[in-house]
Backbone as CSV, one residue per row, in Angstrom:
resi,resn,N_x,N_y,N_z,CA_x,CA_y,CA_z,C_x,C_y,C_z
1,UNK,17.965,39.871,63.811,17.628,38.679,63.035,16.245,38.828,62.409
2,UNK,15.283,39.302,63.235,13.918,39.459,62.740,13.868,40.494,61.627
3,UNK,14.612,41.597,61.811,14.643,42.629,60.778,15.212,42.093,59.471
4,UNK,16.214,41.211,59.589,16.818,40.634,58.390,15.820,39.748,57.657
5,UNK,15.032,38.971,58.411,14.018,38.107,57.798,12.952,38.956,57.103
6,UNK,12.493,39.995,57.798,11.481,40.884,57.222,12.009,41.541,55.951
7,UNK,13.263,41.983,56.006,13.864,42.614,54.831,13.941,41.635,53.663
8,UNK,14.276,40.376,53.953,14.342,39.367,52.894,12.972,39.133,52.269
9,UNK,11.927,39.085,53.120,10.560,38.899,52.614,10.160,40.073,51.732
10,UNK,10.512,41.272,52.176,10.185,42.469,51.387,10.885,42.436,50.031
11,UNK,12.160,42.067,50.043,12.901,41.980,48.782,12.299,40.912,47.868
12,UNK,11.936,39.758,48.443,11.330,38.688,47.633,10.032,39.164,46.990
13,UNK,9.181,39.799,47.798,7.905,40.301,47.282,8.137,41.338,46.192
14,UNK,9.131,42.193,46.399,9.417,43.249,45.429,9.907,42.660,44.103
15,UNK,10.821,41.715,44.177,11.371,41.133,42.950,10.297,40.361,42.180
16,UNK,9.500,39.573,42.882,8.451,38.800,42.206,7.394,39.725,41.621
17,UNK,7.084,40.818,42.338,6.116,41.797,41.817,6.652,42.470,40.555
18,UNK,7.931,42.769,40.545,8.535,43.387,39.358,8.472,42.430,38.170
19,UNK,8.784,41.156,38.417,8.709,40.157,37.339,7.282,40.052,36.816
20,UNK,6.298,40.031,37.726,4.886,39.945,37.324,4.475,41.165,36.512
21,UNK,4.883,42.337,36.974,4.544,43.573,36.259,5.130,43.563,34.858
22,UNK,6.379,43.156,34.750,7.030,43.120,33.442,6.406,42.064,32.536
23,UNK,5.892,40.979,33.131,5.308,39.901,32.332,3.976,40.288,31.724
24,UNK,3.178,41.054,32.463,1.798,41.283,32.031,1.548,42.663,31.420
25,UNK,2.474,43.604,31.600,2.331,44.892,30.918,2.930,44.751,29.523
26,UNK,2.147,44.968,28.481,2.636,44.751,27.110,3.905,45.539,26.800
27,UNK,4.830,44.859,26.163,6.071,45.452,25.671,6.918,46.104,26.770
28,UNK,6.862,45.543,27.963,7.749,45.974,29.046,8.774,44.880,29.316
29,UNK,8.296,43.702,29.694,9.207,42.590,29.933,9.294,41.640,28.760
30,UNK,8.220,41.578,27.970,8.166,40.744,26.768,7.843,41.656,25.595
31,UNK,8.836,41.916,24.770,8.699,42.873,23.675,8.513,42.099,22.378
32,UNK,7.330,42.222,21.793,7.008,41.508,20.559,7.295,42.394,19.356
33,UNK,8.228,41.967,18.532,8.592,42.707,17.329,7.734,42.265,16.154
34,UNK,7.488,40.949,16.060,6.648,40.372,15.021,6.070,39.083,15.582
35,UNK,5.140,38.435,14.881,4.605,37.163,15.393,5.668,36.110,15.659
36,UNK,6.817,36.216,14.986,7.870,35.209,15.141,9.061,35.697,15.967
37,UNK,9.172,36.994,16.194,10.343,37.546,16.864,9.911,38.343,18.095
38,UNK,10.490,38.017,19.233,10.222,38.760,20.454,11.461,38.735,21.340
39,UNK,11.536,39.708,22.236,12.640,39.807,23.182,12.077,39.781,24.597
40,UNK,12.865,39.280,25.525,12.437,39.276,26.919,13.453,40.006,27.783
41,UNK,12.933,40.748,28.762,13.771,41.386,29.771,13.441,40.843,31.158
42,UNK,12.593,39.811,31.200,12.177,39.241,32.476,13.329,38.565,33.208
43,UNK,14.367,38.233,32.492,15.501,37.582,33.143,16.327,38.547,33.977
44,UNK,16.163,39.855,33.757,17.002,40.837,34.452,16.733,40.864,35.958
45,UNK,15.460,40.907,36.424,15.257,40.826,37.880,15.823,39.547,38.486
46,UNK,15.780,38.455,37.734,16.357,37.196,38.229,17.870,37.350,38.404
47,UNK,18.526,37.969,37.437,19.967,38.192,37.526,20.314,39.107,38.694
48,UNK,19.550,40.169,38.858,19.813,41.105,39.958,19.641,40.398,41.305
49,UNK,18.545,39.638,41.438,18.306,38.906,42.675,19.394,37.883,42.953
50,UNK,19.826,37.167,41.903,20.892,36.179,42.062,22.212,36.843,42.437
51,UNK,22.473,38.014,41.856,23.716,38.735,42.152,23.758,39.218,43.596
52,UNK,22.583,39.540,44.154,22.526,40.066,45.514,22.456,38.949,46.545
53,UNK,21.575,37.965,46.308,21.257,36.977,47.339,21.886,35.609,47.125
54,UNK,22.290,35.277,45.906,22.882,33.971,45.679,21.935,32.978,45.031
55,UNK,22.312,31.685,45.085,21.638,30.669,44.293,20.216,30.372,44.747
56,UNK,19.921,30.461,46.055,18.568,30.137,46.515,17.553,31.109,45.938
57,UNK,17.859,32.404,46.040,16.935,33.396,45.480,16.963,33.362,43.958
58,UNK,18.115,33.063,43.380,18.182,32.919,41.928,17.232,31.836,41.454
59,UNK,17.203,30.718,42.174,16.299,29.617,41.831,14.838,30.030,42.014
60,UNK,14.538,30.674,43.148,13.160,31.093,43.430,12.667,32.083,42.375
61,UNK,13.489,33.086,42.082,13.075,34.091,41.089,13.020,33.495,39.685
62,UNK,13.887,32.532,39.415,13.831,31.850,38.127,12.539,31.062,37.961
63,UNK,12.116,30.384,39.024,10.844,29.655,38.988,9.681,30.631,38.831
64,UNK,9.740,31.754,39.556,8.685,32.773,39.425,8.632,33.307,37.996
65,UNK,9.786,33.555,37.409,9.891,33.982,36.013,9.197,32.977,35.103
66,UNK,9.508,31.687,35.296,8.920,30.652,34.457,7.417,30.529,34.632
67,UNK,6.949,30.513,35.870,5.510,30.374,36.126,4.729,31.559,35.575
68,UNK,5.261,32.759,35.757,4.563,33.949,35.274,4.564,34.012,33.748
69,UNK,5.642,33.559,33.115,5.655,33.522,31.651,4.699,32.457,31.136
70,UNK,4.540,31.361,31.883,3.558,30.329,31.520,2.145,30.905,31.574
71,UNK,1.838,31.622,32.664,0.509,32.228,32.812,0.270,33.264,31.722
72,UNK,1.307,34.041,31.441,1.180,35.059,30.387,0.921,34.415,29.029
73,UNK,1.634,33.326,28.732,1.452,32.629,27.452,0.058,32.027,27.345
74,UNK,-0.497,31.574,28.477,-1.815,30.946,28.464,-2.947,31.967,28.399
75,UNK,-2.722,33.144,28.987,-3.813,34.136,29.081,-3.667,35.296,28.102
76,UNK,-2.422,35.639,27.742,-2.201,36.779,26.854,-1.171,36.428,25.771
77,UNK,-1.435,35.406,24.958,-0.462,35.040,23.924,-0.258,36.183,22.935
78,UNK,1.006,36.455,22.612,1.321,37.586,21.730,2.102,37.176,20.491
79,UNK,2.588,35.947,20.460,3.393,35.518,19.328,3.100,34.080,18.958
80,UNK,3.657,33.666,17.839,3.386,32.319,17.327,3.947,31.230,18.232
81,UNK,5.007,31.551,18.977,5.633,30.544,19.827,5.054,30.513,21.243
82,UNK,4.215,31.477,21.589,3.684,31.550,22.953,2.970,30.280,23.407
83,UNK,2.154,29.626,22.552,1.486,28.395,23.008,2.455,27.318,23.484
84,UNK,3.683,27.330,22.977,4.661,26.332,23.400,5.069,26.535,24.859
85,UNK,4.965,27.768,25.335,5.405,28.084,26.686,4.369,27.718,27.747
86,UNK,3.239,27.186,27.333,2.273,26.685,28.311,2.799,25.394,28.950
87,UNK,3.722,24.752,28.255,4.376,23.550,28.779,5.443,23.967,29.793
88,UNK,5.368,23.505,31.056,6.378,23.872,32.066,7.799,23.468,31.694
89,UNK,7.941,22.447,30.848,9.279,22.042,30.411,9.939,23.131,29.572
90,UNK,9.131,23.993,28.985,9.644,25.091,28.163,9.716,26.388,28.959
91,UNK,8.687,26.671,29.738,8.604,27.961,30.419,9.274,27.977,31.790
92,UNK,9.158,26.882,32.542,9.615,26.880,33.938,10.996,26.250,34.115
93,UNK,11.174,25.040,33.591,12.426,24.321,33.831,13.667,25.085,33.368
94,UNK,13.719,25.599,32.126,14.925,26.335,31.711,15.176,27.575,32.559
95,UNK,14.094,28.266,32.983,14.262,29.475,33.792,14.745,29.132,35.198
96,UNK,14.271,27.994,35.743,14.749,27.557,37.058,16.242,27.231,36.998
97,UNK,16.650,26.508,35.958,18.068,26.167,35.793,18.903,27.423,35.573
98,UNK,18.366,28.357,34.827,19.051,29.634,34.583,19.265,30.394,35.885
99,UNK,18.211,30.524,36.704,18.335,31.236,37.966,19.317,30.565,38.903
100,UNK,19.291,29.236,38.924,20.210,28.470,39.767,21.654,28.681,39.321
101,UNK,21.892,28.565,38.024,23.246,28.745,37.486,23.749,30.166,37.725
102,UNK,22.876,31.152,37.529,23.257,32.549,37.757,23.617,32.769,39.222
103,UNK,22.824,32.187,40.125,23.104,32.336,41.551,24.466,31.778,41.924
104,UNK,24.794,30.581,41.414,26.098,29.984,41.709,27.235,30.814,41.099
105,UNK,27.017,31.325,39.889,28.050,32.126,39.229,28.331,33.402,40.013
106,UNK,27.269,34.077,40.471,27.459,35.315,41.230,28.030,35.033,42.622
107,UNK,27.644,33.908,43.237,28.217,33.553,44.530,29.718,33.315,44.414
108,UNK,30.128,32.666,43.343,31.549,32.453,43.106,32.266,33.789,42.951
109,UNK,31.640,34.716,42.236,32.234,36.036,42.043,32.285,36.811,43.353
110,UNK,31.279,36.622,44.217,31.231,37.330,45.496,32.311,36.876,46.454
111,UNK,32.890,35.710,46.213,33.997,35.250,47.039,35.267,36.039,46.743
112,UNK,35.212,36.851,45.688,36.326,37.736,45.328,35.802,39.163,45.339
113,UNK,35.666,39.760,46.533,34.989,41.064,46.673,35.530,42.159,45.762
114,UNK,36.851,42.152,45.554,37.406,43.197,44.690,36.849,43.100,43.278
115,UNK,36.712,41.890,42.786,36.171,41.707,41.439,34.672,41.972,41.418
116,UNK,33.976,41.502,42.473,32.521,41.673,42.531,32.145,43.152,42.478
117,UNK,32.931,43.985,43.157,32.589,45.401,43.236,32.983,46.183,41.987
118,UNK,33.618,45.501,41.042,33.895,46.128,39.753,32.776,45.740,38.793
119,UNK,32.040,46.722,38.350,30.871,46.465,37.521,31.158,45.659,36.276
120,UNK,32.403,45.721,35.795,32.752,45.013,34.565,32.566,43.505,34.726
121,UNK,32.938,42.974,35.884,32.829,41.527,36.106,31.376,41.103,36.300
122,UNK,30.604,41.923,37.000,29.173,41.650,37.124,28.503,41.708,35.762
123,UNK,28.912,42.688,34.960,28.342,42.834,33.622,28.671,41.621,32.763
124,UNK,29.917,41.172,32.821,30.317,40.011,32.030,29.573,38.753,32.431
125,UNK,29.400,38.556,33.747,28.656,37.386,34.227,27.198,37.468,33.792
126,UNK,26.609,38.654,33.873,25.217,38.840,33.442,25.068,38.551,31.957
127,UNK,26.039,38.992,31.176,26.021,38.754,29.726,26.031,37.261,29.433
128,UNK,26.938,36.538,30.063,27.061,35.100,29.815,25.841,34.331,30.311
129,UNK,25.301,34.719,31.464,24.133,34.037,32.003,22.894,34.267,31.127
130,UNK,22.808,35.438,30.517,21.689,35.703,29.603,21.782,34.811,28.371
131,UNK,22.987,34.657,27.846,23.175,33.751,26.711,22.839,32.316,27.106
132,UNK,23.183,31.945,28.338,22.830,30.613,28.832,21.318,30.445,28.878
133,UNK,20.612,31.476,29.329,19.149,31.430,29.378,18.565,31.182,27.993
134,UNK,19.049,31.930,27.011,18.566,31.758,25.635,18.843,30.344,25.145
135,UNK,20.040,29.852,25.409,20.405,28.502,24.985,19.496,27.447,25.608
136,UNK,19.229,27.569,26.900,18.391,26.587,27.597,16.970,26.579,27.044
137,UNK,16.406,27.763,26.817,15.032,27.854,26.324,14.929,27.296,24.904
138,UNK,15.835,27.711,24.033,15.791,27.263,22.642,16.023,25.751,22.559
139,UNK,16.948,25.247,23.363,17.217,23.808,23.363,15.985,23.028,23.817
140,UNK,15.326,23.519,24.873,14.121,22.849,25.368,13.023,22.848,24.310
141,UNK,12.837,23.983,23.648,11.819,24.074,22.596,12.131,23.092,21.464
142,UNK,13.392,23.030,21.046,13.784,22.173,19.931,13.612,20.702,20.281
143,UNK,13.952,20.323,21.515,13.827,18.927,21.927,12.367,18.499,22.021
144,UNK,11.528,19.347,22.596,10.130,18.978,22.864,9.223,19.247,21.668
145,UNK,9.479,20.347,20.944,8.539,20.782,19.907,9.214,20.994,18.548
146,UNK,10.129,20.130,18.180,10.841,20.320,16.915,9.882,20.405,15.737
147,UNK,8.938,19.495,15.642,8.009,19.487,14.504,7.141,20.743,14.492
148,UNK,6.736,21.217,15.690,5.921,22.436,15.761,6.722,23.654,15.335
149,UNK,7.984,23.691,15.722,8.844,24.812,15.324,8.989,24.852,13.808
150,UNK,9.229,23.699,13.189,9.362,23.639,11.735,8.062,24.056,11.050
151,UNK,6.922,23.679,11.659,5.624,24.065,11.088,5.410,25.572,11.195
152,UNK,5.735,26.146,12.356,5.561,27.591,12.558,6.438,28.376,11.603
153,UNK,7.658,27.881,11.391,8.592,28.561,10.489,8.335,28.223,9.028
154,UNK,7.365,27.318,8.804,6.993,26.909,7.447,8.184,26.315,6.700
155,UNK,8.915,25.456,7.380,10.054,24.763,6.769,9.545,23.448,6.191
156,UNK,9.579,23.337,4.875,9.041,22.165,4.204,9.999,20.977,4.282
157,UNK,11.273,21.243,4.078,12.269,20.174,4.091,13.356,20.509,5.108
158,UNK,13.325,19.911,6.295,14.304,20.222,7.335,15.737,19.918,6.926
159,UNK,15.926,19.041,5.929,17.271,18.648,5.534,17.934,19.689,4.631
160,UNK,17.142,20.541,4.026,17.711,21.522,3.093,17.823,22.884,3.772
161,UNK,18.973,23.542,3.549,19.206,24.859,4.141,18.591,25.925,3.239
162,UNK,17.838,26.825,3.844,17.171,27.877,3.092,17.553,29.212,3.707
163,UNK,17.489,30.260,2.929,17.865,31.564,3.457,16.954,31.996,4.603
164,UNK,15.727,31.487,4.635,14.835,31.806,5.753,15.356,31.195,7.056
165,UNK,15.968,30.004,6.936,16.582,29.396,8.109,17.707,30.277,8.643
166,UNK,18.486,30.802,7.729,19.590,31.677,8.118,19.071,32.938,8.790
167,UNK,18.027,33.542,8.219,17.455,34.756,8.806,16.881,34.482,10.191
168,UNK,16.238,33.325,10.339,15.685,32.974,11.647,16.781,32.800,12.683
169,UNK,17.856,32.110,12.297,18.991,31.922,13.192,19.650,33.258,13.532
170,UNK,19.775,34.123,12.527,20.374,35.438,12.743,19.534,36.267,13.710
171,UNK,18.210,36.207,13.569,17.322,36.952,14.463,17.465,36.465,15.903
172,UNK,17.589,35.151,16.086,17.758,34.586,17.429,19.072,35.061,18.045
173,UNK,20.150,35.009,17.254,21.461,35.410,17.756,21.479,36.890,18.113
174,UNK,20.945,37.731,17.223,20.919,39.174,17.485,20.049,39.485,18.700
175,UNK,18.899,38.802,18.801,18.025,39.010,19.953,18.709,38.639,21.253
176,UNK,19.428,37.505,21.247,20.145,37.066,22.447,21.227,38.067,22.832
177,UNK,21.929,38.616,21.840,22.977,39.594,22.123,22.405,40.892,22.671
178,UNK,21.254,41.314,22.145,20.601,42.521,22.655,20.173,42.320,24.103
179,UNK,19.522,41.187,24.389,19.097,40.875,25.755,20.294,40.817,26.697
180,UNK,21.381,40.195,26.246,22.577,40.066,27.078,23.219,41.427,27.331
181,UNK,23.240,42.268,26.300,23.825,43.602,26.456,23.048,44.462,27.446
182,UNK,21.717,44.409,27.359,20.892,45.175,28.292,21.089,44.676,29.721
183,UNK,21.134,43.355,29.887,21.352,42.772,31.217,22.712,43.175,31.772
184,UNK,23.726,43.234,30.913,25.074,43.593,31.346,25.150,45.021,31.854
185,UNK,24.286,45.879,31.352,24.266,47.275,31.795,23.429,47.437,33.064
186,UNK,22.250,46.828,33.084,21.306,47.061,34.178,21.685,46.322,35.460
187,UNK,22.112,45.071,35.351,22.361,44.257,36.550,23.362,44.887,37.516
188,UNK,24.575,45.259,37.074,25.497,45.884,38.031,25.028,47.251,38.510
189,UNK,24.263,47.962,37.677,23.769,49.277,38.064,22.804,49.207,39.243
190,UNK,22.107,48.075,39.383,21.168,47.894,40.490,21.792,47.110,41.632
191,UNK,22.509,46.043,41.303,23.035,45.142,42.337,24.094,45.807,43.208
192,UNK,25.010,46.568,42.625,26.097,47.148,43.407,25.622,48.171,44.432
193,UNK,24.722,49.111,44.075,24.221,50.033,45.106,23.527,49.316,46.258
194,UNK,22.766,48.258,45.960,22.103,47.493,47.028,23.152,46.777,47.870
195,UNK,24.176,46.245,47.228,25.266,45.563,47.932,25.913,46.481,48.966
196,UNK,26.111,47.752,48.599,26.758,48.692,49.503,25.789,49.259,50.545
197,UNK,24.518,49.410,50.173,23.553,50.019,51.094,23.072,49.039,52.160
198,UNK,22.970,47.755,51.792,22.461,46.742,52.732,23.488,45.624,52.907
199,UNK,24.622,45.914,53.538,25.663,44.884,53.695,25.215,43.718,54.572
200,UNK,24.189,43.925,55.407,23.729,42.843,56.284,23.046,41.720,55.506
201,UNK,22.722,41.970,54.248,22.145,40.922,53.405,23.147,39.788,53.209
202,UNK,24.411,40.140,53.169,25.444,39.175,52.874,25.967,38.539,54.153
203,UNK,26.604,37.411,54.004,27.047,36.666,55.176,28.203,37.379,55.867
204,UNK,28.388,37.066,57.143,29.460,37.673,57.916,30.824,37.348,57.305
205,UNK,30.959,36.127,56.805,32.225,35.729,56.205,32.571,36.613,55.018
206,UNK,31.568,36.908,54.182,31.817,37.733,53.009,32.207,39.153,53.423
207,UNK,31.537,39.662,54.481,31.864,41.002,54.942,33.293,41.035,55.499
208,UNK,33.709,39.982,56.229,35.055,39.942,56.765,36.094,39.842,55.649
209,UNK,35.755,39.051,54.615,36.659,38.941,53.478,36.841,40.287,52.797
210,UNK,35.708,41.016,52.678,35.762,42.313,52.027,36.622,43.272,52.845
211,UNK,36.502,43.220,54.207,37.263,44.094,55.068,38.759,43.816,54.942
212,UNK,39.131,42.513,54.877,40.534,42.163,54.749,41.139,42.618,53.435
213,UNK,40.286,42.636,52.386,40.794,43.053,51.090,40.873,44.593,51.001
């Protein structure tokens, strides 16, 4: 029991350290393409942690993701939208909800060991959860900072559609798909080996279910 607790603490420290490293090393976890366009890979450790440990760790790592991105935005802003992420409603809340949702999704998948151990299903869940993350963040930004977003994008008349609006929307969609694709490849590549190497991480019921299958 004690070894299991120690192992959990070590894993928690490792995952949070990885998120911190990716947040503060330029162009590792937050890749800035232009002042208006950037990609994030910080959600990947959250997905891996949620896939291995379930919703509690998904929530914890999601909160860590949000807090560290808030600190990064406040101390090392790299893009035009970074100041918006100083608000916890933008940086922390969507990431906490994302980690929680990912944890529940992976726990549901883990109840079907045959499917869980097929990387395709883990990849698909990671892909969808990444799109959910993008949706939550963009929705939060639009609700809280709509006028600031229009100012940053230099949109004079919000009622009129302009080709710049289309390009901005296209960049968001392509960025979300790239992030989701990378997560779909990396998450099962890390989660499955850990799943097999440290079966004691998972509950006895799950191990018995796996044995019966």
